[in-house]
Every structure is written in structure tokens, then in C-alpha cells.
C-alpha positions as CSV (number, residue, x, y, z in Angstrom):
1,M,11.0,-66.9,83.3
2,F,9.4,-64.2,80.4
3,L,8.5,-62.5,83.5
4,E,12.1,-62.0,84.1
5,A,13.2,-61.4,80.4
6,L,10.6,-58.8,79.9
7,G,11.4,-56.7,83.5
8,S,14.8,-57.0,82.8
9,A,14.4,-55.5,79.0
10,L,12.2,-52.9,80.1
11,L,14.6,-52.3,83.2
12,G,17.6,-52.0,80.6
13,L,15.7,-49.4,78.8
14,A,14.8,-47.5,81.4
15,L,18.8,-48.0,82.4
16,A,19.5,-46.1,78.8
17,G,17.2,-43.8,78.8
18,A,18.4,-42.3,81.5
19,A,22.1,-42.8,80.6
20,I,20.7,-40.6,77.6
21,H,18.8,-37.5,78.8
22,R,22.2,-37.2,81.8
23,L,25.2,-37.9,79.8
24,S,23.8,-37.1,75.9
25,H,27.0,-35.3,75.1
26,R,29.2,-38.4,76.6
27,M,27.6,-41.4,74.7
28,P,27.6,-41.9,70.9
29,A,24.6,-43.1,69.5
30,R,20.8,-43.5,71.2
31,S,20.3,-46.3,69.0
32,L,24.0,-48.3,70.5
33,V,22.9,-46.8,73.7
34,I,19.3,-48.7,74.1
35,A,20.6,-52.4,72.7
36,T,23.5,-52.0,75.2
37,G,21.1,-51.8,78.2
38,I,18.8,-53.7,76.8
39,A,21.0,-56.3,76.0
40,G,23.6,-56.1,79.3
41,A,20.3,-57.0,81.3
42,L,19.0,-59.6,79.6
43,F,22.8,-61.2,79.5
44,G,22.8,-59.9,83.6
45,A,19.3,-61.8,84.3
46,F,20.5,-64.8,82.2
47,L,23.6,-65.1,84.0
48,T,22.0,-64.5,87.6
49,H,19.2,-66.8,86.6
50,G,21.4,-69.6,86.4
51,A,23.1,-69.0,89.4
52,L,20.8,-68.6,91.5
53,D,18.0,-70.8,90.2
54,A,14.1,-70.2,89.6
55,G,12.4,-68.4,92.9
56,N,14.7,-65.2,93.0
57,A,12.8,-63.2,91.0
58,L,13.6,-60.0,93.3
59,L,17.5,-60.5,92.6
60,I,17.3,-61.5,89.1
61,L,16.6,-58.0,88.2
62,V,19.2,-56.6,90.6
63,G,21.3,-58.7,88.7
64,A,20.4,-57.3,85.3
65,T,20.5,-53.8,86.4
66,I,24.6,-54.1,87.5
67,V,25.2,-55.9,84.8
68,S,23.5,-53.3,82.2
69,A,24.8,-50.4,84.6
70,A,28.1,-52.2,83.6
71,S,28.1,-52.6,80.4
72,L,26.5,-48.6,79.7
73,S,29.5,-47.3,81.4
74,L,31.9,-49.0,79.0
75,L,30.2,-46.7,76.3
76,L,30.8,-42.9,77.7
77,R,33.5,-40.9,76.7
78,P,35.5,-38.4,78.2
79,A,34.2,-35.7,78.9
80,G,36.5,-33.2,77.6
81,R,39.7,-33.5,75.5
82,L,43.0,-34.8,77.4
83,R,45.5,-32.4,77.3
84,R,48.6,-34.5,75.9
85,R,52.2,-32.4,76.7
86,S,55.2,-33.2,74.1
87,A,58.4,-35.2,75.8
88,T,60.2,-32.7,76.2
89,A,58.2,-30.2,77.5
């Protein structure tokens, strides 16, 4: 279980690093992105481990990846400014 947690934390760190590298203009502070990636991966590993039980290390890492990517996607900001029109226009 320790190796699953360590692997999922490293996986979350890698996903957060990739998100910072590719989408730095749309992400908040780096520390928030890194913490969210790691916490999402650990939570995903916990959920998947609870649902599938031990012995499915690959599936647990897949679950950690999915939850980490989903939590990182919640941090994305819009790319451009939103144009708002008045009600009379």
C-alpha cells in the first residue's frame, strides 16, 4: 500500500508539472497546482483501493490519474476575456 501511495503521489506530481508546463497562462499559483495534483492522486488511489481492494496496482494508479486530472481541470481559468453584452444591445 505504501508503494501505491508513493506511486500515485509521484503520478500526481508529474501531472501537475505537465499542467504547469503546458497551461501556465491558464493556471493559478504553482504551489496550488502541485498540491492539487498530489492530493487528487492520493484521493483517487484511496477511492480505487477501497473499491477494488489490494492487488490491482495498475488499476489503482489509473484511478489516481483520473481523479488527479479531474481535480486539476477544475483549476483552469478561461483562455480569453469573456465579452458581456448589455441587455439592451
